[in-house]
C-alpha positions in Angstrom: 30.4 -33.7 -1.4 29.4 -31.5 -3.1 27.9 -33.8 -5.9 25.8 -35.5 -2.6 24.9 -31.7 -1.7 23.8 -31.4 -5.8 21.9 -34.5 -5.5 20.2 -34.3 -2.3 18.6 -30.6 -3.3 17.1 -32.4 -5.4 14.4 -33.9 -3.1 13.6 -30.2 -1.8 10.2 -28.5 -3.3 11.3 -24.7 -4.2 7.5 -24.4 -2.3 5.1 -26.7 -0.9 0.8 -26.3 -0.8 -2.2 -27.6 0.4 -3.4 -28.1 -3.1 -3.0 -26.4 -6.8 -5.5 -23.7 -5.8 -3.7 -23.0 -3.7 -1.2 -21.2 -5.7 0.3 -17.9 -5.9 0.0 -17.9 -9.6 0.4 -14.3 -9.7 3.6 -14.4 -8.5 4.9 -16.9 -11.0 3.8 -15.2 -13.6 5.7 -12.2 -12.2 8.1 -13.4 -12.5 8.9 -15.0 -15.9 7.4 -18.1 -15.9 5.2 -19.1 -19.1 4.1 -22.5 -18.9 3.0 -25.2 -15.6 3.1 -28.6 -15.9 1.1 -30.6 -13.5 1.4 -33.5 -12.2 -2.4 -35.8 -12.2 -2.9 -38.7 -9.7 -3.2 -37.5 -6.2 -2.9 -33.6 -7.7 -5.6 -33.1 -9.8 -7.6 -35.9 -9.5 -7.2 -38.9 -6.5 -5.1 -42.1 -6.9 -6.2 -44.1 -10.5 -9.7 -41.9 -11.3 -10.6 -40.2 -14.4 -12.6 -37.8 -12.6 -11.0 -34.1 -12.5 -13.3 -31.9 -10.6 -15.1 -28.3 -12.7 -12.9 -25.8 -9.8 -9.4 -27.9 -11.6 -11.0 -27.8 -14.4 -12.0 -23.7 -14.3 -7.9 -23.0 -12.9 -7.0 -24.9 -16.1 -8.9 -22.1 -18.1 -8.3 -18.9 -16.5 -4.4 -19.7 -17.2 -4.7 -20.8 -20.5 -7.2 -17.1 -21.5 -3.9 -15.3 -19.2 -2.1 -16.4 -22.9 0.2 -19.4 -20.3 0.9 -23.0 -21.0 -0.4 -26.2 -19.7 0.1 -29.2 -20.0 -0.1 -32.8 -17.9 2.9 -35.3 -17.7 2.5 -37.9 -15.5 3.5 -41.4 -15.0 0.2 -42.9 -15.2 -1.4 -44.0 -18.3 -2.2 -40.9 -20.9 -5.8 -42.2 -21.1 -6.6 -41.2 -17.2 -6.6 -38.1 -18.0 -9.4 -38.9 -20.6 -11.7 -35.8 -19.0 -8.5 -33.0 -19.6 -8.1 -34.3 -23.1 -12.1 -33.9 -23.8 -11.8 -30.4 -22.6 -9.2 -29.5 -23.6 -7.9 -31.2 -26.5 -4.4 -29.7 -27.9 -4.6 -26.8 -26.1 -3.8 -28.4 -22.8 -1.0 -31.6 -24.0 -1.4 -34.5 -21.8 2.0 -36.8 -21.8 2.2 -40.1 -20.3 3.6 -42.3 -19.1 6.4 -40.4 -18.0 8.9 -42.3 -16.2 9.6 -39.6 -13.4 12.0 -39.2 -11.9 13.5 -40.1 -14.8 14.0 -37.2 -17.5 14.7 -37.3 -20.6 11.0 -37.4 -22.2 10.4 -33.9 -20.7 12.4 -32.8 -23.9 9.1 -33.4 -26.1 7.4 -31.3 -23.4 10.0 -28.7 -23.8 9.6 -28.5 -27.7 5.8 -29.3 -28.0 5.5 -26.3 -25.5 8.3 -24.8 -27.0 9.6 -22.7 -23.3 12.8 -23.6 -21.5 12.8 -25.8 -18.9 13.7 -22.9 -16.5 10.3 -21.0 -17.6 8.2 -24.1 -16.7 6.7 -24.6 -13.0 6.1 -28.1 -12.3 3.5 -29.3 -10.2 3.1 -32.6 -8.4 2.2 -34.4 -4.6 5.6 -36.8 -4.5 9.1 -35.6 -3.9 10.9 -38.9 -5.6 8.9 -38.0 -9.1 8.0 -35.2 -9.9 10.1 -32.5 -7.7 13.4 -34.7 -8.5 12.3 -34.7 -11.9 12.0 -30.5 -11.8 15.2 -30.0 -9.0 17.2 -32.3 -12.3 15.8 -29.9 -15.1 16.0 -26.3 -13.0 12.2 -26.2 -13.9 10.2 -24.3 -10.2 9.3 -27.9 -7.8 6.0 -26.7 -6.3 5.0 -29.5 -3.7 1.4 -30.2 -3.1 -0.7 -32.0 -0.5 -1.9 -35.7 -2.1 -5.5 -35.5 -2.7 -8.7 -37.5 -0.2 -8.9 -40.4 -2.0 -11.1 -43.6 -0.6 -10.1 -46.7 -0.3 -7.7 -48.4 2.5 -4.7 -48.6 0.1 -5.5 -45.2 -1.9 -5.6 -43.4 1.8 -2.4 -45.8 2.9 -0.6 -44.6 -0.4 -1.0 -41.2 1.0 -0.3 -41.4 4.4 3.2 -42.8 3.0 3.2 -40.5 1.0 3.6 -38.1 3.3 5.6 -39.4 5.8 8.5 -40.7 3.9 8.7 -36.4 2.7 8.0 -35.8 6.7 11.2 -38.1 6.8 13.7 -36.5 4.5 12.5 -33.2 5.2 13.6 -33.4 9.0 16.6 -35.3 8.2 18.2 -33.1 5.9 15.4 -30.9 3.7 15.2 -28.0 6.7 19.1 -27.0 5.5 18.5 -26.1 2.5 14.4 -25.0 2.8 16.0 -22.7 5.2 18.5 -22.2 2.2 16.0 -20.8 -0.1 13.9 -18.7 2.3 17.0 -16.9 2.9 18.0 -15.7 0.1 16.6 -13.1 -1.9 15.4 -11.9 -5.5 18.0 -9.6 -5.9 21.2 -7.9 -4.5 22.0 -4.7 -4.2 24.4 -2.4 -3.0 21.9 0.5 -1.5 18.0 1.5 -2.4 19.1 4.0 -4.3 20.8 0.8 -7.6 17.4 -0.4 -7.4 15.7 -0.8 -10.5 12.1 1.6 -9.3 10.8 1.4 -12.9 11.1 -1.7 -13.6 9.4 -2.1 -10.3 6.4 -0.2 -11.4 6.1 -1.8 -15.1 5.8 -5.0 -13.3 2.9 -4.1 -11.3 4.3 -3.9 -8.0 2.2 -1.4 -6.4 3.7 -1.4 -2.5 7.3 -0.8 -1.5 8.1 -1.6 2.3 11.3 -0.2 3.8 13.6 -1.7 6.4 14.4 1.4 8.6 18.1 1.2 10.4 20.4 0.6 8.4 18.3 0.2 4.9 17.2 4.0 5.2 19.2 5.5 7.6 22.3 4.4 9.9 21.5 2.3 13.0 19.3 4.3 15.6 19.8 7.6 13.7 16.2 9.2 14.2 16.3 11.0 10.8 17.7 9.7 6.7 19.7 12.2 5.1 18.2 14.0 2.5 18.8 11.6 -0.7 16.9 9.5 0.7 13.4 12.2 1.7 14.3 13.0 -1.9 13.9 8.9 -3.1 10.9 8.6 -1.4 9.2 12.0 -2.7 10.0 10.2 -6.3 8.5 6.9 -5.6 5.2 8.9 -4.2 4.8 10.7 -7.1 6.2 7.0 -9.4 2.7 6.1 -7.6 4.5 3.4 -5.0 2.8 2.7 -1.8 5.3 3.5 0.9 5.2 1.9 4.0 8.3 1.6 6.6 8.4 -1.6 8.2 11.1 -2.1 11.1 11.9 -4.2 14.0 12.4 -0.9 16.1 10.3 0.5 19.5 6.8 3.2 18.4 8.9 5.8 20.8 12.1 6.2 17.7 9.5 7.7 15.2 7.7 9.8 16.9 9.7 12.6 15.0 9.8 10.7 11.9 6.4 10.9 11.2 6.0 14.5 11.8 8.7 15.0 8.7 7.3 11.9 6.6 3.7 12.0 6.9 3.0 10.7 3.5 4.6 7.5 4.3 3.2 4.9 7.1 5.5 3.9 9.2 5.1 1.0 11.9 7.3 -0.4 14.7 7.4 -3.0 16.7 7.3 -5.5 13.5 8.0 -8.7 14.8 10.4 -10.0 11.9 10.8 -12.5 10.7 6.8 -13.4 11.3 5.7 -12.8 8.1 1.7 -12.0 10.5 2.3 -7.8 10.3 3.0 -8.5 6.8 0.4 -10.8 5.6 -2.2 -8.1 8.0 -0.6 -4.6 5.7 -0.9 -6.5 2.1 -4.8 -7.7 3.6 -6.1 -4.5 5.3 -4.5 -2.4 2.4 -5.5 -4.9 -0.9 -2.5 -5.6 -2.4 -1.7 -8.8 -2.8 1.9 -10.8 -2.5 2.5 -10.1 -6.5 2.2 -6.6 -6.2 4.1 -5.5 -3.2 8.3 -6.2 -2.4 10.3 -5.2 0.5 13.6 -4.0 0.7 16.1 -4.1 3.4 19.8 -5.8 4.9 19.0 -8.7 6.9 18.5 -11.5 5.7 16.9 -12.9 9.1 15.1 -9.9 9.3 13.3 -9.1 6.3 14.7 -11.5 3.9 13.5 -14.2 5.3 10.1 -12.4 6.7 9.1 -11.4 2.7 9.9 -15.0 1.5 7.4 -16.0 4.5 4.7 -13.7 2.9 5.5 -14.6 -0.7 6.4 -11.0 -1.0 9.5 -10.3 -3.5 12.8 -9.8 -1.6 15.0 -6.9 -2.1 18.1 -7.5 0.2 21.0 -4.5 0.2 24.2 -3.5 1.8 23.5 -2.4 5.7 24.4 1.3 5.8 27.0 0.7 8.9 28.7 -1.7 11.3 26.8 -0.4 14.5 24.2 -2.3 15.3 22.3 -4.4 18.3 24.2 -7.2 19.9 22.1 -9.8 18.7 22.2 -8.0 15.0 25.6 -8.7 14.9 25.9 -12.4 15.9 22.8 -13.0 12.8 25.7 -11.5 11.1 28.1 -13.9 11.2 25.7 -15.9 10.4 24.2 -14.3 7.7 28.2 -14.6 5.9 27.6 -18.2 6.3 24.9 -18.9 4.7 25.6 -16.2 2.1 28.0 -18.5 0.8 25.0 -21.0 -0.2 22.5 -18.0 -1.2 20.4 -19.2 -4.0 19.3 -17.4 -7.4 16.1 -17.1 -7.3 13.6 -16.1 -10.4 13.3 -12.2 -11.2 10.4 -10.0 -11.9 10.0 -9.9 -15.4 12.6 -12.9 -16.2 16.0 -13.1 -15.6 17.7 -10.4 -16.2 21.4 -9.3 -16.7 
């Protein structure tokens, strides 16, 4: 049974994006990924086309300038990526006839780039080639929508691919995607155990805290003195601090008077990510520069993951909770059995 589950998980990408330009490379770099492997057909260029647009070539230039490694790994002949070969030469190696989802030829890829598989992100449009191969090797997998192409056959192939993935996702894939979205990047006993110095060193500017059972016991209008000391310390370290709660506005009137330098947002409607995204936009903060810390998988962690923010889960301070939360805790215990190990800021740390 475990083997069947492991095989099914290989079909599902860790992330999805409309195209290679809608990927948050900053967040991936912050998580310690060093190399980006791109499929060619329908990912970088329309199927069987040698034309790669200037925007894509510009993206490659940017990644190289940031000291990252880039390669093309395609089942097509190497010669199809002629524009990339002419532009970049050995800076971007092109590996053709890879035979994905088979993984044997990836040994040469890793050797050439001098990286480990877990340091790589593979990006492609086909779940049954790119994604399966990447998941087999424990790479971070991102599936993009196939490129638009002219011609009936090319369009039919594109639509067929999307339908196949739709069927896979809505029969078995949704469970594994849900598990991934409920998985935090880090887990601690409480907010005091978090390595804030490490977060600061890796460019985190904003820390978003849940309130109930994260900073204070449920419905407690005022945290204890240690929490105030922690928030003051974090402010002095240069972090922006926001308390982001699903609680009603009137509950925080007194707290706003006490914490004048901390923004408190109520009725956050977690796990919906819309307010989080608006916060980042108005604060001119990138998702890669923010962390959300909370005690619930189904609100704090899920909202953060949906918004593309680094997520840290802590244990609840108290067992007293709203009755709906108690029901979610039962589900949480079940899903914790399947929680996936996710990349950490700065790479995997012991």
